Residue frames as a rotation matrix with the C-alpha (Angstrom) as fourth column:
UNK 1
0.996 0.049 -0.081 86.14
0.032 -0.980 -0.197 81.97
-0.089 0.193 -0.977 70.52
UNK 2
0.282 -0.944 0.169 89.64
0.945 0.304 0.119 81.97
-0.164 0.126 0.978 68.79
UNK 3
0.940 -0.025 0.342 91.99
0.041 -0.982 -0.184 84.84
0.340 0.187 -0.922 68.70
UNK 4
-0.116 -0.983 0.144 95.22
0.142 -0.159 -0.977 86.24
0.983 -0.093 0.158 69.82
UNK 5
0.327 0.160 -0.931 95.97
0.877 0.315 0.362 85.98
0.351 -0.936 -0.037 73.52
UNK 6
0.733 -0.058 0.677 96.27
-0.236 -0.956 0.174 89.12
0.637 -0.288 -0.715 75.79
UNK 7
0.311 -0.660 -0.684 99.51
0.874 0.481 -0.067 89.20
0.373 -0.578 0.726 77.69
UNK 8
-0.801 -0.592 -0.090 99.92
0.568 -0.704 -0.426 92.97
0.189 -0.392 0.900 78.74
UNK 9
-0.197 0.751 -0.631 97.78
0.772 -0.278 -0.572 95.36
-0.605 -0.599 -0.525 80.62
UNK 10
-0.556 -0.097 -0.825 98.17
-0.259 -0.924 0.283 98.14
-0.790 0.371 0.489 78.02
UNK 11
-0.984 0.147 -0.097 96.49
-0.028 0.408 0.912 95.92
0.174 0.901 -0.398 75.67
UNK 12
-0.281 0.917 -0.283 93.15
0.959 0.260 -0.109 96.36
-0.026 -0.302 -0.953 77.46
UNK 13
-0.850 0.068 0.522 91.06
-0.033 -0.997 0.076 99.52
0.525 0.047 0.850 76.99
UNK 14
-0.638 0.721 -0.269 88.19
0.513 0.139 -0.847 100.49
-0.573 -0.679 -0.459 79.35
UNK 15
0.178 0.857 0.484 84.85
0.983 -0.137 -0.118 101.82
-0.035 0.497 -0.867 78.15
UNK 16
0.736 0.091 -0.671 86.19
0.223 -0.968 0.113 105.35
-0.639 -0.233 -0.733 79.01
UNK 17
0.952 -0.296 0.071 88.99
-0.013 -0.271 -0.963 104.95
0.304 0.916 -0.262 76.44
UNK 18
0.474 -0.750 0.460 91.73
-0.879 -0.380 0.287 104.57
-0.040 -0.541 -0.840 78.96
UNK 19
0.337 -0.356 -0.872 94.37
-0.311 0.832 -0.459 101.89
0.889 0.426 0.170 78.59
UNK 20
0.923 0.161 -0.351 95.22
0.228 0.505 0.832 99.50
0.311 -0.848 0.429 81.44
UNK 21
0.532 -0.732 0.426 98.08
-0.807 -0.590 -0.006 100.35
0.256 -0.340 -0.905 83.84
UNK 22
-0.747 -0.657 0.101 98.70
-0.652 0.695 -0.304 96.85
0.130 -0.293 -0.947 85.46
UNK 23
0.282 0.794 -0.539 97.09
-0.582 0.588 0.561 93.62
0.763 0.155 0.628 85.58
UNK 24
-0.380 -0.337 0.861 96.90
-0.911 0.296 -0.286 91.52
-0.159 -0.894 -0.420 88.83
UNK 25
0.573 0.712 -0.406 96.30
-0.752 0.654 0.085 87.81
0.326 0.257 0.910 88.50
UNK 26
0.639 -0.231 0.734 97.36
-0.484 0.620 0.617 84.39
-0.598 -0.749 0.285 89.71
UNK 27
0.927 -0.308 0.214 99.22
0.363 0.597 -0.716 83.20
0.093 0.741 0.665 86.42
UNK 28
0.509 -0.855 -0.102 102.94
-0.666 -0.466 0.583 83.36
-0.546 -0.229 -0.806 86.97
UNK 29
-0.153 -0.678 0.719 104.05
0.028 0.724 0.689 80.33
-0.988 0.126 -0.092 84.79
UNK 30
0.149 0.257 0.955 102.39
0.882 0.402 -0.246 80.52
-0.447 0.879 -0.166 81.41
UNK 31
0.062 -0.346 -0.936 104.08
-0.044 -0.938 0.343 83.20
-0.997 0.020 -0.074 79.34
UNK 32
0.821 -0.010 0.571 104.51
0.571 0.034 -0.820 84.58
-0.011 0.999 0.033 75.90
UNK 33
-0.058 -0.967 0.247 107.39
0.933 -0.141 -0.332 86.59
0.356 0.211 0.910 74.49
UNK 34
-0.235 0.089 0.968 105.79
0.023 -0.995 0.097 89.74
0.972 0.045 0.232 75.70
UNK 35
-0.634 -0.038 0.773 104.52
-0.745 -0.239 -0.623 88.85
0.208 -0.970 0.123 79.31
UNK 36
-0.898 0.273 0.344 102.31
0.031 0.821 -0.571 86.47
-0.438 -0.502 -0.746 81.24
UNK 37
-0.613 0.779 0.129 98.96
0.355 0.125 0.927 85.20
0.706 0.614 -0.353 79.56
UNK 38
-0.770 0.488 0.410 96.10
-0.635 -0.644 -0.426 87.04
0.056 -0.589 0.806 80.94
UNK 39
-0.807 0.515 -0.288 93.32
0.522 0.851 0.058 84.87
0.274 -0.103 -0.956 82.51
UNK 40
0.075 0.924 0.374 89.69
0.252 -0.381 0.890 85.67
0.965 0.027 -0.262 83.48
UNK 41
0.451 -0.043 -0.891 90.98
0.884 0.162 0.440 85.62
0.125 -0.986 0.111 87.16
UNK 42
-0.577 -0.810 0.107 92.93
0.802 -0.587 -0.111 88.77
0.153 0.022 0.988 86.39
UNK 43
0.578 0.681 -0.449 91.98
0.716 -0.687 -0.121 92.28
-0.391 -0.252 -0.886 87.54
UNK 44
-0.105 -0.562 0.820 93.05
0.838 -0.494 -0.231 95.21
0.535 0.663 0.523 85.25
UNK 45
0.091 0.079 -0.993 93.77
0.748 -0.664 0.016 98.46
-0.658 -0.744 -0.120 87.01
UNK 46
0.057 0.019 0.998 92.97
0.797 -0.603 -0.034 101.73
0.601 0.798 -0.050 85.36
UNK 47
-0.953 -0.304 0.003 93.13
0.229 -0.724 -0.651 105.30
0.200 -0.619 0.759 86.59
UNK 48
-0.679 0.690 0.249 90.08
-0.712 -0.538 -0.451 105.64
-0.178 -0.484 0.857 88.66
UNK 49
0.492 0.856 -0.155 88.60
-0.870 0.488 -0.071 102.25
0.015 0.170 0.985 87.72
UNK 50
-0.465 -0.602 0.649 89.23
-0.510 0.781 0.360 98.53
-0.724 -0.164 -0.670 87.71
UNK 51
0.087 0.517 -0.852 88.28
-0.952 0.296 0.082 95.88
0.295 0.803 0.518 85.02
UNK 52
-0.343 -0.071 0.937 87.25
-0.488 0.865 -0.113 92.33
-0.802 -0.496 -0.332 85.73
UNK 53
-0.779 0.021 -0.627 86.72
-0.570 0.393 0.721 89.51
0.261 0.919 -0.295 83.10
UNK 54
0.065 0.853 0.518 83.45
-0.824 0.339 -0.454 87.70
-0.562 -0.398 0.725 82.85
UNK 55
0.853 0.168 0.494 84.02
0.131 0.848 -0.514 85.35
-0.505 0.504 0.701 79.88
UNK 56
-0.074 -0.893 -0.445 87.31
-0.753 -0.242 0.611 84.25
-0.653 0.380 -0.655 78.22
UNK 57
-0.396 -0.256 -0.882 88.27
-0.861 0.437 0.260 81.35
0.319 0.862 -0.394 76.01
UNK 58
0.689 0.585 0.428 86.43
-0.711 0.658 0.246 78.15
-0.138 -0.474 0.870 76.21
UNK 59
0.932 -0.289 -0.218 89.41
0.171 0.883 -0.436 76.09
0.319 0.369 0.873 74.94
UNK 60
0.034 -0.969 0.246 92.60
0.176 -0.236 -0.956 77.98
0.984 0.076 0.162 75.82
UNK 61
0.964 0.265 -0.016 93.71
0.077 -0.224 0.972 77.89
0.254 -0.938 -0.236 79.53
UNK 62
-0.126 -0.985 0.122 96.54
-0.131 -0.105 -0.986 78.89
0.983 -0.140 -0.116 81.57
UNK 63
-0.920 -0.281 0.272 97.05
-0.333 0.198 -0.922 77.26
0.205 -0.939 -0.275 84.93
UNK 64
-0.794 0.601 -0.088 93.65
0.606 0.775 -0.177 75.82
-0.038 -0.194 -0.980 84.52
UNK 65
-0.117 0.644 -0.756 91.84
0.291 -0.705 -0.646 79.15
-0.949 -0.296 -0.105 84.16
UNK 66
0.606 0.375 0.702 90.36
0.771 -0.060 -0.634 80.36
-0.195 0.925 -0.325 80.75
UNK 67
-0.532 -0.836 -0.134 92.68
0.740 -0.535 0.408 82.69
-0.413 0.117 0.903 78.96
UNK 68
0.329 0.649 -0.686 91.72
0.122 -0.750 -0.650 86.15
-0.937 0.130 -0.326 77.81
UNK 69
-0.479 -0.351 0.805 91.60
0.767 0.278 0.578 86.26
-0.427 0.894 0.136 74.01
UNK 70
-0.955 0.272 -0.116 90.31
-0.291 -0.792 0.537 88.72
0.054 0.547 0.835 71.42
UNK 71
-0.259 0.941 -0.218 86.55
-0.268 0.147 0.952 88.91
0.928 0.305 0.214 71.94
UNK 72
-0.641 0.038 -0.767 86.65
0.673 0.508 -0.537 88.24
0.369 -0.861 -0.351 75.63
UNK 73
0.272 0.799 0.536 83.93
0.250 -0.597 0.762 89.88
0.929 -0.073 -0.362 77.74
UNK 74
-0.454 -0.441 -0.774 84.66
0.866 -0.012 -0.500 92.06
0.211 -0.897 0.388 80.66
UNK 75
0.627 0.747 0.224 83.43
0.628 -0.654 0.422 94.97
0.461 -0.124 -0.878 82.65
UNK 76
-0.580 -0.722 0.378 84.91
0.336 -0.635 -0.695 98.26
0.742 -0.276 0.611 83.83
UNK 77
0.481 0.687 -0.545 83.93
0.761 -0.018 0.649 99.25
0.436 -0.726 -0.531 87.32
UNK 78
0.270 -0.346 0.899 84.52
-0.293 -0.918 -0.265 102.71
0.917 -0.192 -0.350 88.93
UNK 79
-0.790 -0.582 -0.191 86.31
0.135 0.140 -0.981 103.07
0.598 -0.801 -0.032 92.21
UNK 80
-0.625 0.617 0.478 82.78
-0.774 -0.410 -0.482 104.15
-0.101 -0.672 0.734 93.57
UNK 81
-0.642 0.292 0.709 81.35
-0.037 0.912 -0.409 100.77
-0.766 -0.289 -0.575 92.58
UNK 82
0.375 0.858 -0.350 79.26
-0.391 -0.196 -0.899 101.72
-0.840 0.474 0.263 89.49
UNK 83
0.099 -0.272 0.957 79.56
0.724 0.680 0.118 99.79
-0.683 0.681 0.264 86.18
UNK 84
-0.130 -0.160 -0.978 81.04
-0.349 -0.916 0.197 102.03
-0.928 0.367 0.063 83.40
UNK 85
0.623 0.362 -0.693 80.87
-0.776 0.175 -0.606 99.63
-0.098 0.916 0.390 80.47
UNK 86
0.978 -0.172 0.116 82.69
0.185 0.977 -0.111 96.80
-0.094 0.130 0.987 78.66
UNK 87
0.164 -0.982 -0.097 86.37
-0.235 -0.135 0.963 96.06
-0.958 -0.135 -0.253 78.42
UNK 88
0.979 0.113 -0.167 88.00
-0.189 0.220 -0.957 95.69
-0.072 0.969 0.237 75.05
UNK 89
0.247 -0.930 0.273 91.18
0.479 0.362 0.799 93.86
-0.842 -0.066 0.535 74.06
UNK 90
0.957 0.119 -0.266 92.76
-0.133 -0.633 -0.763 96.32
-0.259 0.765 -0.590 71.64
UNK 91
0.203 -0.907 -0.368 96.46
-0.902 -0.026 -0.431 95.05
0.382 0.419 -0.824 71.57
UNK 92
0.950 0.070 0.304 96.75
-0.187 0.907 0.377 91.31
-0.249 -0.415 0.875 71.90
UNK 93
-0.040 -0.962 0.269 100.09
-0.321 0.267 0.909 89.45
-0.946 -0.050 -0.319 71.68
UNK 94
0.376 0.202 -0.904 100.59
-0.916 -0.067 -0.396 88.99
-0.141 0.977 0.160 67.71
UNK 95
-0.460 -0.626 -0.630 102.73
-0.712 0.683 -0.160 85.77
0.530 0.375 -0.760 68.09
UNK 96
-0.972 0.145 0.185 100.35
-0.012 0.755 -0.656 83.93
-0.235 -0.640 -0.732 70.58
UNK 97
-0.436 0.828 -0.354 97.01
-0.824 -0.209 0.526 82.58
0.361 0.521 0.773 69.32
UNK 98
-0.706 0.232 0.669 94.48
-0.340 0.717 -0.608 80.39
-0.621 -0.657 -0.427 70.73
UNK 99
-0.811 0.423 -0.405 92.12
-0.360 0.186 0.914 78.18
0.462 0.887 0.002 68.76
């Protein structure tokens, strides 16, 4: 799965149409011009929900963890614990691309 790399929380959209507020993750070293490279270990915070990544890039890694690129698979989970739907990368970093 090739595509541009995600590096900011507002670049993620929940299934409810809300953009990400903040991303929490272990990557503090691998960066792009916009921010840290998102990995599948990251948790994306939304208003009233959280997002978790299930599948990322098979070839691009940041600190040994698969990076989140266009087409990555994730789930939106409500604060009550129910699954709301898929996450979608809507605004990746235009200058960072994985192959």
